[in-house]
C-alpha positions, 0 to 999 in steps of 0.5 A: 880402738886398736888397743880395744881390739887387742884386748878383746882378741886376747880375752877370746883366745883368738890368734892372729893366724886365724883372725883378720882385720877388716878396715872399712875405708873411705880414704877420700876423707882425711878424717876417715883415713886418720881414724882407720889408719890409727886403729891399724897402727895400734894393732900393728904396734900390739904385734898384729901382722900387717898381712892379716889386715884387709881394706874394704873401700866404701863407695858411700860412708853409710851402712849400705856402703859398709855392707857392700864393701865388706861383702866383697872382702868376705868373698875374697878372704873366705878362710878367715875364722874371726874378724876384727872390724873398724871403720870411720864411724858407727855406720861403716861398722854396722854395715860390716856387721850386717855383711858378717851376719849374712855369712854366718859370723855371729858375736862369737866370731867377730868384733866390730868397734865403731866411732861416734858412739851415738849412731849405734845405741839401738844396736848396743841395746839389743837383747841378743848381742851382735858382733857390733861390740862397741864404739868410741864415744867422742866427747863433744863437751870436752872437745869444745872446751879444749878448743875454746881454751886453746883459742883463748890462750892463743889470742890472749897469750900468743900460745899457738895450739899444737898441730894435733888437737884431737881429744880422746874418746871412751869405749862404750859397750853393751855393758857400760854404754848407759852408764857412760852416756849418763856420766857424759850428760847425754842420757838421764 
């Protein structure tokens, strides 16, 4: 996700001086924390300054939770011209996008990327683009296959799985989501 943000920021000609990262957090859940921390780490590795990364803690892990958290952040950081938005799932980012829209941030001033790739399909299908740029689609088939394979090797051969067994996702956007879903066997 962080590398996708860097690429999109570069494509749009944004500088880190006028761009902020809005990380919609839900630190009570380890998986959520890993997702947002991973995006932040990738942005920092690409040279994005730590002091331009802001956290918006959610009370709930849904669209209203993301909306409320980001509304507070936008009030606190009113000088930011462009926003990059990440969260633990599509709903967190969709809530953030709605808060941004309420403050006049259209698709040309903000880029939101969620995670899951299934809760955002209506948003990606909208005729008029919003600042919800895309989502990291997780492949349940690939994850299930890898898990079964590692378990089989562990039981049969005593080969213990690595400590980190996460599988990679693929970025879906307005331009490619129908094709990627078709390739993944998730849509006709």
